C-alpha positions as CSV (number, residue, x, y, z in Angstrom):
1,X,-6.8,-13.5,15.8
2,X,-5.7,-10.4,15.0
3,X,-8.0,-7.9,15.9
4,X,-9.7,-5.9,12.9
5,X,-8.6,-2.5,14.1
6,X,-4.8,-3.5,13.7
7,X,-5.9,-3.8,10.0
8,X,-6.9,-0.5,9.6
9,X,-4.0,0.9,11.6
10,X,-1.6,-1.2,9.4
11,X,-3.6,-0.4,5.8
12,X,-4.0,3.0,7.0
13,X,-0.2,3.6,7.9
14,X,0.4,2.0,4.5
15,X,-1.9,4.4,2.8
16,X,-0.4,7.1,4.5
17,X,3.3,6.3,3.6
18,X,2.1,6.0,-0.1
19,X,0.5,9.1,-0.2
20,X,3.0,11.1,1.5
21,X,5.6,10.0,-1.1
22,X,3.2,10.5,-3.9
23,X,2.5,14.0,-2.6
24,X,6.4,14.5,-2.5
25,X,6.7,13.5,-6.2
26,X,3.7,15.3,-7.6
27,X,4.8,18.3,-5.8
28,X,8.2,18.2,-7.3
29,X,6.7,17.4,-10.9
30,X,4.5,20.5,-10.6
31,X,7.0,22.9,-9.5
32,X,8.7,22.1,-13.0
33,X,5.5,21.3,-15.3
34,X,2.0,22.4,-15.9
35,X,-0.3,21.4,-12.8
36,X,-3.3,19.7,-15.0
37,X,-0.8,18.0,-16.9
38,X,0.7,16.3,-14.1
39,X,-2.1,15.2,-12.4
40,X,-4.0,14.0,-15.3
41,X,-1.2,11.6,-16.3
42,X,-0.5,10.2,-13.1
43,X,-4.7,9.9,-12.8
44,X,-3.8,8.0,-16.4
45,X,-1.4,6.1,-15.0
46,X,-3.1,5.0,-11.8
47,X,-6.1,4.1,-13.9
48,X,-4.5,1.4,-16.4
49,X,-2.6,-0.3,-13.4
50,X,-6.0,-0.5,-10.9
51,X,-7.7,-1.9,-14.2
52,X,-5.0,-4.6,-15.0
53,X,-4.6,-5.4,-11.2
54,X,-8.5,-5.9,-11.4
55,X,-8.6,-8.2,-14.5
56,X,-5.6,-10.1,-12.8
57,X,-7.0,-10.6,-9.9
58,X,-10.3,-11.7,-11.6
59,X,-11.9,-9.0,-9.3
60,X,-15.9,-9.5,-9.1
61,X,-17.6,-6.6,-11.0
62,X,-19.5,-4.1,-8.2
63,X,-23.2,-3.0,-8.6
64,X,-23.9,0.3,-9.9
65,X,-24.4,1.9,-6.3
66,X,-20.4,1.0,-5.5
67,X,-19.5,2.4,-9.0
68,X,-21.4,5.9,-8.5
69,X,-19.7,6.3,-5.0
70,X,-16.3,5.4,-7.0
71,X,-17.3,8.2,-9.6
72,X,-18.1,11.0,-7.0
73,X,-14.8,10.1,-5.1
74,X,-12.9,10.5,-8.1
75,X,-14.3,13.8,-9.0
76,X,-13.6,14.6,-5.4
77,X,-10.3,13.4,-4.9
78,X,-9.4,15.0,-8.2
79,X,-10.2,18.4,-7.1
80,X,-8.2,17.7,-3.5
81,X,-5.3,16.5,-5.7
82,X,-5.6,19.6,-8.1
83,X,-5.6,21.7,-4.9
84,X,-2.7,19.8,-3.0
85,X,-0.6,20.0,-6.0
86,X,-1.1,23.7,-6.9
87,X,-0.4,24.3,-3.7
88,X,2.9,22.0,-3.3
89,X,4.5,24.0,-6.2
90,X,4.3,27.2,-4.7
91,X,4.8,26.9,-1.2
92,X,6.0,24.9,1.0
93,X,5.2,21.4,1.5
94,X,6.1,21.1,5.2
95,X,3.2,23.8,5.8
96,X,0.8,22.7,2.9
97,X,0.7,19.1,3.4
98,X,0.2,19.1,7.6
99,X,-2.9,21.8,6.9
100,X,-4.4,19.6,4.3
101,X,-4.0,16.4,6.5
102,X,-5.7,18.4,9.3
103,X,-8.7,19.3,7.4
104,X,-9.0,15.7,5.3
105,X,-9.3,14.2,9.1
106,X,-12.2,16.9,10.2
107,X,-14.1,16.4,7.2
108,X,-15.0,12.7,7.9
109,X,-15.1,13.5,11.8
110,X,-18.1,16.0,10.9
111,X,-19.9,13.6,8.7
112,X,-20.1,11.1,11.6
113,X,-21.7,13.4,13.9
114,X,-24.5,13.4,11.3
115,X,-24.3,9.9,11.0
116,X,-23.3,8.2,14.0
117,X,-23.8,10.9,16.7
118,X,-21.6,13.4,18.6
119,X,-18.3,12.6,19.2
120,X,-16.9,12.5,22.9
121,X,-15.0,15.3,24.5
122,X,-12.0,14.0,23.6
123,X,-12.2,14.7,19.8
124,X,-13.2,18.0,20.6
125,X,-10.1,18.6,22.1
126,X,-8.2,17.3,19.1
127,X,-10.2,19.8,16.9
128,X,-8.8,22.7,18.8
129,X,-5.4,21.3,19.0
130,X,-5.4,21.3,14.9
131,X,-6.9,24.6,14.8
132,X,-3.9,25.6,17.4
133,X,-1.4,23.9,14.9
134,X,-2.5,25.5,11.8
135,X,-2.2,29.1,13.4
136,X,1.5,27.6,14.7
137,X,2.4,26.7,11.5
138,X,1.1,29.9,9.9
139,X,2.8,32.1,12.5
140,X,5.1,34.6,9.7
141,X,6.3,37.8,8.9
142,X,4.2,36.8,5.8
143,X,1.5,39.2,4.5
144,X,-2.0,38.8,5.2
145,X,-2.2,38.0,1.1
146,X,0.4,35.5,1.6
147,X,-1.4,33.8,4.6
148,X,-4.5,33.6,2.5
149,X,-2.8,31.5,-0.5
150,X,-0.9,29.3,2.0
151,X,-4.0,28.0,3.1
152,X,-6.4,28.4,0.2
153,X,-5.3,25.5,-1.6
154,X,-4.4,23.3,1.0
155,X,-7.7,23.3,2.9
156,X,-9.7,23.2,-0.7
157,X,-7.7,20.1,-0.7
158,X,-8.4,19.0,2.5
159,X,-12.0,19.0,1.5
160,X,-12.1,17.3,-1.3
161,X,-9.7,14.4,0.3
162,X,-12.6,14.4,2.8
163,X,-15.2,13.6,0.7
164,X,-13.3,11.1,-1.2
165,X,-12.6,9.1,1.8
166,X,-16.3,9.3,2.8
167,X,-17.3,7.9,-0.7
168,X,-14.8,5.4,-0.9
169,X,-16.2,4.1,2.4
170,X,-19.5,3.4,0.6
171,X,-18.2,1.1,-1.9
172,X,-19.0,-2.4,-2.3
173,X,-16.9,-4.7,0.5
174,X,-16.7,-7.5,-2.2
175,X,-15.2,-5.2,-5.4
176,X,-12.1,-2.4,-4.2
177,X,-10.3,-2.1,-7.5
178,X,-13.2,-1.8,-10.0
179,X,-14.7,0.7,-7.9
180,X,-11.2,2.8,-7.8
181,X,-11.0,2.4,-11.8
182,X,-14.6,4.1,-11.8
183,X,-13.0,6.8,-9.4
184,X,-10.0,7.1,-11.7
185,X,-11.9,7.4,-15.1
186,X,-14.0,9.9,-13.5
187,X,-11.5,12.0,-12.3
188,X,-9.6,11.8,-16.4
189,X,-13.1,12.8,-17.6
190,X,-12.9,15.8,-15.7
191,X,-9.8,16.6,-16.1
192,X,-9.7,16.5,-20.0
193,X,-12.6,18.7,-19.5
194,X,-10.4,21.2,-17.4
195,X,-7.8,20.7,-20.0
196,X,-10.6,21.8,-23.0
197,X,-12.1,24.5,-21.1
198,X,-8.7,26.3,-19.6
199,X,-6.9,25.4,-23.1
200,X,-4.1,24.3,-21.0
201,X,-2.3,21.3,-22.7
202,X,0.7,20.9,-21.9
203,X,1.9,17.6,-20.9
204,X,5.3,16.5,-18.4
205,X,8.3,16.8,-20.3
206,X,10.0,13.3,-20.7
207,X,12.3,14.1,-18.0
208,X,10.0,14.4,-15.8
209,X,8.0,11.2,-16.0
210,X,9.5,9.4,-13.9
211,X,8.7,11.4,-10.8
212,X,5.2,11.9,-12.5
213,X,5.0,7.9,-13.0
214,X,5.9,7.7,-9.1
215,X,3.2,10.0,-8.2
216,X,0.9,7.8,-10.1
217,X,1.6,4.7,-8.3
218,X,2.2,5.9,-5.2
219,X,-1.1,8.1,-5.4
220,X,-3.0,4.6,-6.7
221,X,-1.5,2.4,-3.9
222,X,-2.4,5.0,-1.4
223,X,-6.0,5.0,-2.8
224,X,-5.9,1.0,-2.3
225,X,-4.8,1.1,1.0
226,X,-7.5,3.2,1.8
227,X,-10.1,1.2,0.5
228,X,-8.6,-1.7,2.5
229,X,-8.3,0.0,5.9
230,X,-11.8,1.5,5.6
231,X,-13.5,-1.9,5.1
232,X,-11.5,-3.7,7.4
233,X,-13.3,-1.1,10.6
234,X,-14.4,2.3,11.3
235,X,-14.3,4.9,8.6
236,X,-13.1,7.5,11.1
237,X,-10.0,5.6,12.4
238,X,-9.1,5.1,8.8
239,X,-9.2,8.4,7.7
240,X,-7.4,9.9,10.8
241,X,-4.0,7.1,10.6
242,X,-4.4,7.6,6.6
243,X,-4.4,11.4,7.6
244,X,-1.1,10.9,8.8
245,X,0.5,11.2,4.9
246,X,2.4,14.9,5.8
247,X,4.9,12.8,7.6
248,X,6.1,11.0,4.6
249,X,6.0,14.6,2.5
250,X,7.8,16.4,5.3
251,X,10.2,13.8,5.6
252,X,11.1,13.4,2.2
253,X,11.6,17.3,1.8
254,X,13.6,17.6,5.1
255,X,16.2,14.8,3.6
256,X,16.4,15.1,-0.1
257,X,15.1,19.0,-0.8
258,X,17.1,20.3,2.4
259,X,14.4,22.4,3.0
260,X,13.8,24.0,6.2
261,X,11.2,25.1,8.6
262,X,11.0,27.3,11.7
263,X,10.7,25.9,15.2
264,X,7.3,27.3,15.6
265,X,5.9,25.9,12.2
266,X,7.7,22.5,13.4
267,X,5.9,22.5,16.7
268,X,2.4,23.3,14.7
269,X,3.4,20.5,12.3
270,X,3.7,18.2,15.5
271,X,0.8,19.5,16.9
272,X,-1.4,19.1,13.9
273,X,-0.3,15.4,13.3
274,X,-0.7,14.8,17.0
275,X,-4.5,16.2,17.2
276,X,-4.9,14.0,14.0
277,X,-4.4,10.8,16.4
278,X,-6.0,12.9,19.1
279,X,-9.3,12.6,17.3
280,X,-9.2,9.2,16.3
281,X,-9.6,8.4,20.2
């Protein structure tokens, strides 16, 4: 019989790969279009895909408790996605994605301190490695304002994603897709409100739709795999493994966009990813 932790790792890795590919696709799209329009379109795509999947699989409707936490997850995840896509559109993918991932992993860890007690010392060592990695990634000749711009958006994204992971962990173990539908509906509603308030009605052009479609599909798949991972075992393991998604983003940016990253920043990226593994124990 396969150990439950193996399922957590496998689902978590699948989630990381999908999220990384989704961030890459969405990041490119937002460089050429309005970030709100890209995220709104990708979220609508995800809503339709999840609802169709839930109907085809005849998944039972969850209780209101799961719907509530799914909605909270949608709001947090949407805020994180907006910040991440905006960061990816104005900064380097190889810098923005790893910083967001470190923060994403740390938030559930802090949550677990209050719910499950203090973690062992090696996890605190992981925190130290993560902060060192962030410092190495930021090391450049840039001005202070540029550094703050580089880090503010990925940190906000990481906080949003971290709370998304916590909220998703609270949904029913008998229903996964419908709570994710509630999550998407909440995020779509929030995005429409932002569109009206900011009067930014631009949607992606036709030539960008394939990228946005890919972003919506990969993000939806990533959320689904994470929900499976969190229900298969411990939240901290699921959160940490799924937070390896920058690996996919960085590799795609390096291979497809030929994006160059300095040696010191590469060391910081690998330190950040190593810290995520270290924190998981």
